[in-house]
Every structure is written in structure tokens, then in C-alpha cells.
C-alpha positions in Angstrom: -1.3 42.4 -20.7 -4.1 43.7 -18.6 -7.6 42.5 -19.5 -10.3 44.4 -21.5 -12.1 45.4 -18.3 -9.2 47.7 -17.5 -9.9 49.8 -20.6 -9.1 53.4 -19.7 -12.4 54.9 -18.5 -11.4 58.3 -19.7 -11.8 57.3 -23.4 -15.6 57.9 -23.3 -15.1 61.4 -21.9 -12.3 62.3 -24.3 -14.0 60.9 -27.3 -16.6 63.7 -27.0 -14.0 66.3 -27.9 -15.0 68.0 -31.1 -13.2 67.0 -34.2 -10.8 69.5 -35.8 -9.7 69.2 -39.4 -6.1 68.4 -40.3 -4.8 68.9 -43.9 -1.8 67.5 -45.6 1.6 68.3 -44.1 5.1 68.3 -45.3 8.0 66.5 -43.6 11.3 68.5 -43.0 12.6 67.0 -46.2 9.7 68.1 -48.2 8.3 64.6 -48.8 4.5 64.4 -48.7 3.4 63.3 -45.3 0.0 62.1 -46.5 -3.4 63.5 -45.7 -5.5 63.3 -42.6 -7.8 60.8 -44.2 -5.0 58.3 -44.4 -4.5 56.5 -41.1 -1.1 56.5 -39.4 0.1 53.0 -38.3 0.9 52.4 -34.7 3.0 49.4 -33.8 1.8 49.1 -30.2 3.7 47.0 -27.6 2.1 48.9 -24.8 -1.0 47.5 -23.1 -3.6 47.2 -25.8 -6.1 49.3 -23.9 -3.6 52.1 -23.3 -2.6 52.3 -27.0 -6.3 52.2 -28.0 -7.2 54.9 -25.6 -4.5 57.3 -26.8 -5.4 56.5 -30.5 -9.1 57.0 -30.0 -8.9 60.3 -28.2 -6.2 61.6 -30.6 -8.5 60.7 -33.5 -11.5 62.4 -31.8 -9.4 65.5 -31.3 -7.7 65.8 -34.7 -9.6 63.6 -37.2 -6.4 61.7 -37.9 -7.1 58.0 -37.8 -4.7 55.5 -36.2 -4.4 51.9 -37.3 -3.1 49.7 -34.4 -1.0 46.6 -34.8 -0.4 45.0 -31.4 2.5 42.9 -30.4 5.3 42.5 -27.7 8.3 44.7 -27.2 11.0 42.7 -29.0 8.5 41.1 -31.5 7.7 44.5 -32.9 11.2 46.0 -32.5 12.8 43.1 -34.4 10.0 43.4 -37.0 10.8 47.1 -37.5 14.5 46.2 -37.8 13.8 43.5 -40.4 11.4 45.9 -42.4 13.9 48.7 -42.3 13.0 51.5 -44.7 10.0 49.5 -46.0 8.3 49.4 -42.6 4.6 50.4 -42.7 4.9 51.7 -39.1 4.6 55.4 -38.5 4.9 55.3 -34.7 6.2 52.6 -32.2 5.4 52.5 -28.5 6.6 49.9 -26.0 6.2 48.7 -22.5 10.0 48.8 -21.8 12.8 50.9 -23.2 15.3 48.2 -24.3 13.2 47.6 -27.4 13.3 51.3 -28.2 17.1 51.3 -27.7 17.3 48.4 -30.2 15.5 50.4 -32.9 17.5 53.5 -32.1 20.7 51.6 -32.4 19.8 50.8 -36.0 19.1 54.5 -36.7 15.5 53.9 -37.7 13.9 56.7 -35.6 13.4 60.2 -36.8 14.3 63.0 -34.5 11.6 63.9 -32.0 10.1 67.4 -32.5 11.7 69.8 -30.0 8.3 70.8 -28.5 7.5 67.2 -27.8 10.9 66.5 -26.2 10.3 69.5 -23.9 7.2 67.8 -22.6 9.2 65.0 -21.0 12.1 65.2 -18.6 15.4 64.2 -20.3 15.9 61.3 -17.9 12.9 59.6 -19.3 13.8 59.8 -22.9 16.5 58.8 -25.4 19.8 60.5 -25.0 19.9 60.7 -28.8 16.7 62.7 -29.0 15.0 60.1 -31.2 12.3 58.8 -28.8 10.6 60.0 -25.6 9.0 58.4 -22.6 5.2 58.0 -22.7 4.7 56.0 -19.4 6.7 54.2 -16.8 6.6 51.3 -14.3 8.5 50.7 -11.1 10.4 47.6 -10.2 9.1 46.2 -6.8 9.5 43.1 -4.6 6.0 41.7 -3.8 6.0 39.6 -0.7 3.7 37.6 1.5 3.4 39.6 4.7 2.9 36.5 6.8 6.1 34.9 5.6 8.3 38.0 5.4 8.5 40.8 7.9 10.2 44.1 7.1 13.5 43.2 8.8 13.7 40.0 6.7 13.2 41.6 3.3 16.0 42.0 0.8 17.7 45.4 1.2 18.8 45.4 -2.4 17.8 43.4 -5.5 21.4 42.2 -5.4 20.7 40.3 -2.2 18.6 37.8 -4.2 21.7 36.2 -5.5 22.8 35.2 -1.9 22.4 31.6 -0.8 19.8 32.5 1.8 17.3 33.4 -0.9 17.4 29.9 -2.5 13.8 29.0 -3.6 12.3 32.0 -1.8 11.4 34.3 -4.7 9.9 34.1 -8.1 10.8 35.7 -11.5 9.5 35.6 -15.0 12.6 35.5 -17.2 10.8 35.0 -20.5 9.1 38.4 -20.3 10.4 41.7 -21.5 9.7 43.2 -18.0 12.2 41.1 -16.2 14.7 41.4 -19.1 14.5 45.2 -18.7 15.2 44.9 -15.0 18.3 42.7 -15.8 19.4 45.4 -18.3 19.2 47.9 -15.5 21.3 45.8 -13.2 24.0 45.6 -15.9 23.8 49.3 -16.4 24.0 50.2 -12.7 26.4 47.5 -11.4 28.6 46.8 -14.4 29.1 43.6 -16.4 31.2 41.6 -13.9 29.0 42.2 -10.9 25.8 41.8 -12.9 26.9 38.6 -14.5 27.7 37.0 -11.1 24.3 38.3 -9.8 22.5 36.8 -12.7 24.0 33.4 -12.1 23.0 33.6 -8.4 19.5 34.6 -9.4 19.3 31.6 -11.8 20.4 29.3 -9.0 17.9 30.7 -6.4 14.8 31.8 -8.2 11.6 29.9 -8.9 10.5 30.4 -12.4 7.0 31.6 -13.3 5.4 33.0 -16.5 4.1 36.5 -16.0 4.2 39.1 -13.2 0.6 38.3 -12.2 1.5 34.6 -11.7 4.3 35.6 -9.4 2.1 37.8 -7.3 -0.6 35.1 -7.0 2.1 32.6 -5.9 3.3 35.0 -3.2 -0.3 35.7 -2.1 -1.0 32.0 -1.7 2.3 31.4 0.2 3.7 29.2 -2.6 6.7 31.4 -2.6 7.6 34.2 -0.1 8.1 36.9 -2.7 9.0 37.9 -6.2 10.2 40.6 -8.6 7.4 42.3 -10.5 6.3 45.7 -11.7 4.1 47.8 -9.4 0.9 48.1 -11.4 0.1 44.4 -11.3 -0.4 44.7 -7.5 -2.3 48.0 -7.7 -4.5 46.7 -10.5 -5.4 43.6 -8.4 -6.0 45.7 -5.4 -8.4 47.9 -7.4 -10.3 44.8 -8.4 -10.7 43.6 -4.8 -7.4 42.0 -4.1 -8.2 38.4 -4.9 -4.6 37.7 -5.8 -2.8 40.2 -3.6 -4.7 40.5 -0.3 -1.9 38.7 1.6 0.9 40.7 0.1 2.7 44.0 0.3 5.2 45.8 -1.9 8.9 46.5 -1.1 10.3 49.5 -3.0 14.1 49.3 -2.9 14.9 53.0 -3.3 18.3 54.3 -2.5 19.2 54.4 -6.2 19.5 50.6 -6.0 19.3 48.7 -9.3 16.1 47.3 -7.9 14.6 50.8 -7.9 14.8 50.8 -11.7 12.0 52.8 -13.4 11.3 51.1 -16.7 10.2 53.7 -19.2 7.7 53.0 -22.0 9.0 54.8 -25.1 7.5 56.3 -28.2 9.1 57.3 -31.5 8.4 58.1 -35.1 10.0 55.9 -37.8 12.2 57.6 -40.4 10.3 55.5 -42.9 7.0 57.1 -42.0 4.9 58.3 -44.9 2.8 60.4 -42.6 5.6 61.9 -40.5 3.9 65.2 -39.6 0.8 63.4 -38.4 2.9 60.8 -36.6 4.8 63.5 -34.8 1.5 65.1 -33.7 0.4 61.7 -32.3 3.6 61.4 -30.3 3.2 65.0 -29.1 -0.4 64.2 -28.0 0.6 61.1 -26.0 3.2 63.1 -24.1 1.1 66.2 -23.7 -0.7 67.2 -20.5 -3.9 66.0 -22.0 -2.5 62.6 -23.1 -0.7 62.1 -19.8 -3.8 63.0 -17.8 -5.7 60.4 -19.8 -3.2 57.8 -18.4 -3.3 59.2 -14.9 -7.1 59.2 -14.7 -7.6 55.7 -16.1 -7.1 52.2 -14.8 -3.7 51.3 -16.3 -2.0 52.4 -13.1 1.3 53.2 -14.8 3.3 56.2 -14.0 3.0 59.4 -16.0 6.2 60.9 -17.2 5.0 64.2 -18.8 6.1 67.3 -17.0 3.6 68.6 -14.5 1.2 65.7 -14.7 1.1 63.7 -11.5 0.4 59.9 -11.6 -2.7 58.2 -10.3 -2.9 59.1 -6.6 -3.1 55.4 -5.7 0.6 55.1 -6.6 3.6 55.9 -4.5 4.8 59.3 -5.8 7.4 59.1 -8.5 9.6 61.6 -6.7 9.8 59.2 -3.7 11.1 56.2 -5.7 14.7 57.4 -5.6 15.5 55.6 -8.9 19.1 54.9 -10.1 20.5 57.1 -12.9 20.3 55.0 -16.1 20.9 56.2 -19.7 17.8 54.4 -21.1 19.1 54.3 -24.7 22.1 52.2 -23.6 20.1 49.3 -22.2 21.2 46.5 -24.4 18.3 44.0 -24.8 20.1 41.5 -27.2 23.1 41.4 -24.9 21.0 40.7 -21.8 19.1 37.9 -23.6 22.5 36.4 -24.5 23.5 36.6 -20.9 20.3 35.0 -19.7 20.7 32.2 -22.2 24.3 31.8 -21.0 23.2 31.1 -17.4 20.2 29.0 -18.5 17.3 31.4 -17.7 16.2 31.4 -21.3 
């Protein structure tokens, strides 16, 4: 999680939007969706400041209050599965899509309104139409530019399983970020190749806790490089580069598994007692206004809404050359079992 000082600066501007009243709505089944005075409950596994910014600006715009319960991807996904039809959650948003796929596999999401789905390209949303992308982050290889030159960098994330990379890169296997990247390797390369790769990574990698810790280790020369998401580096650079001044980013591209774009998802629970309001909140997050809030702030994640470019500090999304992955097939529980099998968890 990023710290409080990274709170999206656009909140103060957007909070000035005049309130508009919102009365009671009906769900497609005719069940009462509750009144605008009753808060909708957001299970937020995104960065706390991102969820808060979207919630506060949505409330300022509509008068619909949002009660936020923060947690990690699989912590909240497993909680939703355990709660089932009794879940108090109306909306769930994540950092990575495997947690969304888990809830989707249990058929706990309601269909996303058609107008909301149209705001996000299909490649960034569930193939079932039950959740949509709200943000994204790119896999990158952060490296110490004094220790590794361009010609000595891995050409593919698959290279990291080769013997020459023994003890020369860091990973954070306990985090949902790296687990999502492993899920992508399985999706792109197939089980057999991915399983062999995972064993090689286990043999070669130095283990850290957190993307920022990996970046700091590469910056100090403790390790030549590591696998992280892009925004940790960009965030540190924006703060003066104390933990990244000696590093650069390698984008794998070429539809390599290492070019995986991890999508943060959002969905409305079938059990929601405020379904119409929850759908409005999801529509707001994916709208041009909600996505511009993300782009203009300090989160430095990619926007996924159609026609809303990301923060200009980032490498353009169109240049990442990401691999085609059906995000709703990323199997988080399976990957955790595989990582346990090889001893990474």
C-alpha cells in the first residue's frame, strides 16, 4: 500500500462538485435497492487512498454515501465467498484480477450494467460480464543500471529460471502482486512450462517482502534486479528517487508473459441490498470523470476507461505490447498451491 501522502490530490477539487439528490431505486428483480441515505458498503482491496478518493468524489456528486472496509485481495475475496448471500458488501474492488476471478467462479457477482461495460475495453474486464477493470499496473523488471547493462538484461521473464540468474533478482512471493504475475505465466505458457519456470525461479530468486523492498535492494546494489509493478518506481521517482535513483525499468513487451498487465477489477455483489446505487458507483469509477481522477492523481496506476489516457509520466499503455490473457481464468488458488508445492509459500 502507498502511504497517506500519496492521497489523490484531485479529491479536493472533485469534492466541490455540487450534490445531486438520489432517491430509492429498484433492482432488476424488483427488490428494494435502499435509499440514498443508506451507505453502500465497499470492500476495498485497492490502495486505500484510491478507494477513498473514488468514494468521496462519488458521494460529493450523488449524495450516496460509501462505507469503506479495507483489506487485501484474497483476504476480502475469501471473506465474500465465506459470507455468500449474507455478505454486507455491495461493491468489491481489487488490486489484481485473480481475486475477482475467485468471486466470479462462485457466481457471487451481479451482471455489470451494459453502459458500464461499454466504458471499459473488453480485454480489461471479465469475459462473463460480471466485473470490469477500474485500473491497471504493468509488470516490470527493476534493475541497478551500474550492475546490469541493456545487453545483460533478461529478454523474457522466462529467462529468470535459467542458472545464470541464480541469486541475481528479487521477488515478493507472499504478495498478491507476484501471485498475479505467476498466474499470467501459467495462462500464457501453459501448466507444464510454467511449472518448470516456477521451480527455477524458486531456486534462483532472493526473497523479499513487498515491491518497494525489492526496488530498494536493487537501488543499493544488494541485488541486481527484481520483478515488481511499475508504479512503485514511478512513485519513488515522484518523491525524489531516494530508493530508485540508481535503477531503471525493463518492460518486456513482445506479448511476453512478463509484459502482463494486471487489472484491478470492480464488481457489484448479487447479495447487495443497494444494487442500483452500487451499479452507479461502479459506473462512476469507470467513467471518464472517475478515470481522470485516477490519471490526475498520485497513484500512478494505468487508467483502463476508454478515451482516458494515463498519467503522462507513465509509458503509454498502447506501447506495452501485453500478452492476451482472459483475466477471468486466472486461477489464484491453483497458483498458490503451485507456489506452495515448490516452497515459495
